[in-house]
N, C-alpha and C positions, 0 to 999 in steps of 0.2 A: 771774809778773806778766806782763801784757802792757803792751807798751810804747804810748803813744800817739803815732799819729803828729802830727807836726807841719807843718802844709802851709800855713797862712795868712802869708800876706805884710802887715806893717803898714807904716803910714807914719807917721814919727816928727818933731815938728820942735824945731828948735834955734835958738831967734831965728827969723829968717824961710827958714832953710834947711831942705828937707825931704830926706830919705832914709828907703828902702827899707829893710827887713829882714828876714830869715827868723829866728825861734826856733829855737835847735837843744839838742836834748838833750845831754848833761844839760845841766843849770844848776846849775853848782857854787856851793854856798856859801862863804862866807870863814868861818873856825872858830877860837875861842882855844881853846887847850886846858886842860887842870886846870893841867898845867906853865907856864902862860901864854906857848904858842908859838901863833905864825898859822899856821894852813895851811888850802891851798885841798882840799876834800874833794866825793866825788861823795854826791849829796842822793839818798834814796830817791824814785821818780817818784811814787807816789800809792798811799793806803790806802783800804778802803771809806768812802764818804763824804765822801770829800776830793776839793777840786778841784785843777786844775793849772795854777799861776800859771808865766808865764814874766814873771821880773823883767826889768825893765830897766834901774830904777836904786833904792837904798837909800841910807838915812841911817845914819850909824855913830852910836851912842851919842855923845852930847857929852861925858859925864864920860869916857869911853873917850879919845876925841880930845884931850881936855887932861891926860889923864895922871891922873887920877883921883887923891884923897886917900885914903889908907888902902889898905886889902888888896882886890885882887880876888879875888873867893869864887867860884871856877869849881871843880866838883866834877867835871864831864866836860865834852865838847866842849861849845860853845854858839856858835852861828850870831850872828854879828853883826849888827848892824842892825836896825831896826825899822818904818822908815816906807819901805816900797816902794811902788815903781809899775811898774804891769805890766799883761797882757792874760790871761784865764783863756784856755786853749788845750784844757783838758779838764774833764770834770764826769764824777765817777761817776755810775752809775745812779740811785743812790738819795739823790740830790741835787736839793732841788726849788727853791731859792733863789738858784741862777747859771746862765748860759749861755757858751759860748763866746762868747770878743770881748767879754763884759763886763767 
């Protein structure tokens, strides 16, 4: 698989302060394993029909943060967080509803 190049520089704002950043690969996810351990892993880059996102921030599930009542049923590695914000940095040729930078 060809790794897409990430050569754009983006400006982000936190309050009134702006800073530029250059996305890098890999964009490593935080995982919880079946035995409830937390690890950082390398994610696959992109499969056919997908887009590559440079995730700048993500929210971790509230029930995970609060210690969730009951058993955490994880059968295999599970990426934490689902409220992500970032930029599209690569688009597979078969994708027609997304563009780089969107």
